[in-house]
Structure formats: C-alpha cells, structure tokens
C-alpha positions in Angstrom: 15.4 35.9 42.3 17.0 35.1 45.8 19.2 32.1 46.2 17.0 30.8 49.1 13.9 31.1 46.9 15.4 29.2 44.0 16.7 26.5 46.4 13.3 26.0 47.9 11.6 26.0 44.5 13.9 23.3 43.0 14.7 21.3 46.0 18.4 22.0 45.8 21.0 23.2 48.2 21.9 26.8 48.3 25.5 26.0 47.3 24.2 24.2 44.2 22.1 27.3 43.3 25.1 29.6 43.8 27.3 27.4 41.5 24.6 27.4 38.9 24.2 31.1 39.1 28.0 31.6 38.7 27.8 29.5 35.5 24.9 31.5 34.1 26.8 34.7 35.0 29.9 33.5 33.2 27.7 33.0 30.1 26.3 36.5 30.3 22.7 35.4 31.1 22.3 36.8 34.6 23.8 39.5 36.7 24.8 38.3 40.2 23.5 40.3 43.1 23.9 40.1 46.9 22.1 36.9 47.8 20.7 36.2 44.3 20.7 37.1 40.6 18.8 39.1 38.0 18.0 37.8 34.5 19.5 39.8 31.6 17.9 40.7 28.3 19.3 38.0 26.1 18.6 39.8 22.9 21.2 42.4 23.9 23.9 39.8 24.3 26.6 39.4 21.7 25.8 36.9 18.9 28.4 34.4 20.1 26.7 34.2 23.6 23.2 34.1 22.2 23.8 30.9 20.3 23.9 28.8 23.4 20.8 30.3 25.0 17.8 28.0 24.7 19.6 26.1 22.0 17.2 23.0 22.1 14.2 25.3 21.6 15.9 27.1 18.7 16.8 23.9 17.0 13.1 22.8 17.2 12.0 26.0 15.8 14.5 25.8 13.0 13.4 22.3 12.1 9.9 23.4 11.8 10.9 26.3 9.6 13.0 24.2 7.4 9.9 22.0 6.5 8.5 25.1 4.7 11.5 25.2 2.3 11.4 23.5 -1.1 13.8 23.2 -4.0 14.1 26.1 -6.3 12.9 28.7 -3.7 14.5 32.0 -2.9 14.9 32.8 0.8 15.6 35.8 2.8 17.4 34.6 6.0 17.7 37.2 8.8 20.5 37.5 11.3 20.2 36.0 14.8 20.7 32.7 16.6 17.5 31.0 15.7 17.8 31.9 12.0 21.4 30.7 12.1 20.1 27.4 13.4 17.7 27.3 10.4 20.6 28.0 8.0 22.6 25.2 9.6 19.8 22.7 8.8 19.5 24.1 5.2 23.3 23.6 4.8 23.0 19.9 5.5 23.6 17.5 2.6 20.0 16.2 2.5 18.4 19.7 2.5 16.3 21.0 -0.4 18.4 22.1 -3.5 18.8 24.2 -5.5 18.1 27.3 -3.5 18.7 31.1 -3.6 19.6 32.6 -0.3 19.8 36.3 0.3 21.2 37.5 3.7 22.9 40.3 5.5 24.2 37.9 8.1 27.8 36.9 7.6 27.6 33.6 9.6 24.5 32.5 7.5 26.4 33.3 4.3 29.5 31.5 5.3 27.6 28.2 5.6 26.8 28.3 1.8 29.9 29.9 0.5 31.2 26.7 -1.0 27.9 25.2 -2.1 27.4 25.3 -5.9 23.8 24.3 -5.5 23.0 27.6 -3.6 22.9 31.0 -5.4 24.2 33.2 -2.5 23.7 36.9 -2.2 25.4 38.7 0.7 24.0 42.1 1.3 27.0 44.2 2.3 27.0 47.5 4.0 28.1 48.8 7.5 29.5 45.9 9.5 28.3 45.3 13.1 30.9 43.4 15.1 28.2 42.8 17.8 25.6 41.1 15.6 27.8 40.1 12.8 25.4 41.5 10.2 25.6 44.3 7.6 23.3 47.2 7.9 22.7 50.5 6.1 21.5 51.8 2.7 23.6 49.3 0.7 22.3 46.3 2.6 18.7 47.4 2.2 19.1 48.2 -1.6 20.6 44.7 -2.2 17.6 43.1 -0.4 15.1 45.3 -2.2 16.6 44.3 -5.5 15.5 40.7 -5.0 12.4 38.8 -4.4 11.9 35.7 -2.3 9.3 33.0 -1.5 10.0 33.3 2.3 11.5 35.9 4.6 12.7 34.1 7.7 13.1 36.6 10.5 14.5 36.5 13.9 12.8 38.4 16.7 13.9 40.7 19.5 10.5 41.2 20.7 6.9 40.2 19.8 4.0 42.1 21.4 0.2 42.1 20.8 -0.1 45.9 20.3 3.5 46.8 19.4 4.1 44.0 17.0 7.5 42.9 15.9 10.3 45.2 17.2 14.0 45.3 17.5 16.7 46.9 19.6 18.8 48.1 16.7 17.6 50.7 14.1 19.6 49.2 11.2 18.3 45.8 11.9 14.7 47.1 11.7 15.4 48.6 8.3 16.8 45.3 7.0 13.9 43.2 8.5 11.5 45.7 6.9 13.1 45.4 3.5 12.8 41.6 3.7 9.2 41.7 4.6 8.3 44.0 1.8 10.2 41.9 -0.7 9.0 38.4 0.2 5.8 36.6 -0.8 5.7 35.1 2.7 7.0 36.2 6.1 7.9 33.9 9.0 9.1 35.0 12.5 11.1 32.5 14.5 10.8 33.4 18.1 11.3 31.4 21.3 9.1 32.1 24.4 11.4 34.7 25.8 10.6 37.1 23.0 6.8 37.1 23.6 5.1 40.0 25.3 8.3 42.1 24.9 8.8 45.5 23.3 12.0 46.9 21.8 12.7 50.4 20.7 12.5 50.1 16.8 9.4 49.1 15.0 9.5 46.4 12.3 6.1 45.3 11.4 2.5 44.9 12.6 1.5 41.4 13.5 -1.0 41.3 10.7 1.9 41.5 8.2 3.4 38.3 9.5 2.2 35.1 7.9 3.7 32.5 10.2 5.1 32.5 13.7 7.1 29.4 14.7 7.8 29.2 18.5 8.3 26.8 21.3 5.3 28.4 23.2 2.9 31.3 22.7 0.4 33.5 24.4 -3.2 33.0 23.6 -3.4 36.4 21.7 -0.9 35.3 19.1 -3.1 32.8 17.4 -5.8 35.4 17.0 -3.6 37.9 15.4 -1.1 36.1 13.1 -2.4 34.0 10.2 -0.6 30.9 11.3 1.2 29.8 14.4 3.3 26.6 14.7 4.3 25.1 18.0 7.7 23.6 17.6 8.6 20.7 20.0 
C-alpha cells in the first residue's frame, strides 16, 4: 500500500501514516518500501513477535476454545500464539481441573510446570529456537503414545482445497500425530490464516471437527463439521 492511499482511506495525515508504518516495521509486521509498505507473512515471524499480532482476536478465539474444556479431560495443545493464549486461560485459577496436557510447545508446558492438578507431558525432541517447540521422531512418538479428548491446533494456513497446511515440516508431523491420537480436533485460526496455503500438508478439512475464528469465508461452514465465530 502507498502512504498516500492509506492516508486517504483513513482520513489521516501522511506523516501519521508514516509513523504508524515505522511502528509496524519495528514489530516485523511490514516491510517499508519507497512511498509505502508491504505486509509480511505473519506466520513466518518468530514466536516472540507473533504473540502481539491480532492479540485481541486471539484472546477471543482462546476463550471460545476454553469453553470446550472440562475437568478430567486430556488435551493436546499445539504450539503457536493462539494456542498459547488458550493455555494461558487454562492456567488461570478458575479453570477446569484436573487436566492432562500433552504438548511439544515449551511455553505452553511452562505455564503448568508447578500446577499439581495438571498431569503434564512435554514431548521432547529436536528444539526449534524460532518456534520454541520440539519436533522430530521423539516428539511424535510421545504424542502417539497418548490419547486426548481434544487436539487444539494452531494454523499457518487454512484453504478450501489444500486444507490445513504449515510452513515447517516438523510442525506438520506433530500436528498430524495429534489429530490421529485425539477424539476431537479443533483448529484455532484468526482471519489472516484463511484462504492461505503453506508448503506442508497437515489434514483435509473433513478431518477437523471444529474451527474457531474471528471471521471465516463462506466455504468453511460447508466443509468443517462446526465453525464458531469468536467475538
């Protein structure tokens, strides 16, 4: 987008737009160009930067997901900023207990490390500094050795024909293991993930029981068993 076009669309001065673009660029959300900026693919950002992107929408999605959780359930919780928001809600004092939580995401596991009412399983393996998750055969084996009531998955991309896809091969294998070992599968995906395709296949949309999002294209409701709009 050009600075002049953004200024006209939002009724702001070009100086204000340039200041806002500098702020977005400092957060890794846009690449500044001569006279404007280009949006970046937020899924490719490091985990620390993704947490602040669309934070309000992610919290709403996480709250809707938490409503599906009941005491004595076992949960697979995937890595990613939206699933981390879910874990933060489940770590609150008034959340359902007891729970069993199986995850390959270090930041998710850390939230429950000192909670005696949560049976925590951290699937170790090959560490990714960028995503702060464990991948590889060991992580997959740990997940496949367990069963869960729900697999709560993050999403890099969700597409009508391509299904659920991700940008990291190891992440695809971990997600796949969670889907195959859970009674129910929920994908937590904000609107930026819709109509996108990433290189590594995870699942066909027909394998997903529930999509929770802040918005959704019309094709989603006709493909997935249940779609919840989080507000």
